[in-house]
N, C-alpha and C positions, 0 to 999 in steps of 0.2 A: 779400458778397465771400467768406462760408464755404463756400457752396454749390459755386462755382467751382473752389474751391480742394480741399473736400472731394471734388469729383468727379473731377477731377486726379488726388488721390493714389487713389481706389481704380483709377482707370484706370491706372496706373503700378503700379498692384501685382500687376494683371492680367495686363498686360503681362513684364511679370518673372516672374511663376510659370511662364509656358511657357517659361521659358529656365534651366529645371533639366535640369542634367544627370546623367544615369545613365552607368553604363558597368559592362561584365560583366565578367569577371576578364582573359577573353581571347575575340579576336574568332573565331568559326568559320570554321577554315579551308576553301578550298574544294575541293570533292570532285577529287581532280586523276586517281585511277584505279586500276586496278585491279579485279576480283572483290569488291566491299566488300560481298558475301553468302557468301563461300567459306564450304567447314568452318575452313581457316585463320585468315580474319579471324571468324568466328563464336568461333572457340575463342580468340582472342586477345582479344576484347573481354571474354568471361565471365573470363579470365584477368586482366584489368586491373581490373573489376570487384572482384572479389575481391582481390589488392591494394591496392586503396582504400580498400574497404569500403564503397564506392556501389553502390547500384543497377544493372542492367546496362542500365535503359531511360536511366540520364545517362550512360553509352558510346557515344559516336561515331567509328564508324570512320571518316575522311575519304580513308586512303591504303591501298595494298594494292601489293607491289612483289614479282614472285616471280623467282624465278632460279635456276640450278642449286643453293646452297647453300640456299635451304629459301623461307621468305616471309616479307618484312617487314610489318607493319602497324604502321600510323598513326593515333592514334586521341587525342579531344578526352574529358575529363571534366568535368564541372558542378563551375564552381567553381574547377577548376585553374587556373594562371596560364600554363602550357606542355602541349604536346600528350605523351603518354605513348607509347613504339615498343615492339614486341612483334615475336618472332623465332619461327617456328612452320613444322614439317613441313606439306606441302602436304594431308596428315592429319588437321591439326590438332595433333600432340603439341607444346606450347608449350614453347621453349628458354629463354625467358627474357623479362622485362616490365620497361622502364626508363622514369622519369622523365627528361624531355627540360628540364626547367628547376632553376631552383636547386632543393636540395633546400632550404633554409632557408624557402622557402614552402609546404612540406608541411603 
């Protein structure tokens, strides 16, 4: 009788171990458009990395919107709960970097 019970317990434990849920801080947003490798996007990526103290490899641009006023760049940072926003000129002069989430989670 102990053998079937032991077998059942082992099979149950194995099945439940596959049910572990892992979550990232923030799901990666879909790429929405613009030139993600433009001078402005790269300048903003560097500015966001400096602001957050993270390596540039942990900053990913997912949206670049150009207008007469300048270039708006949205990027994710590894470990952040929300995206970062950056404003730049087309030639890469960054005007500002802001976190779009709650500052309490920084």
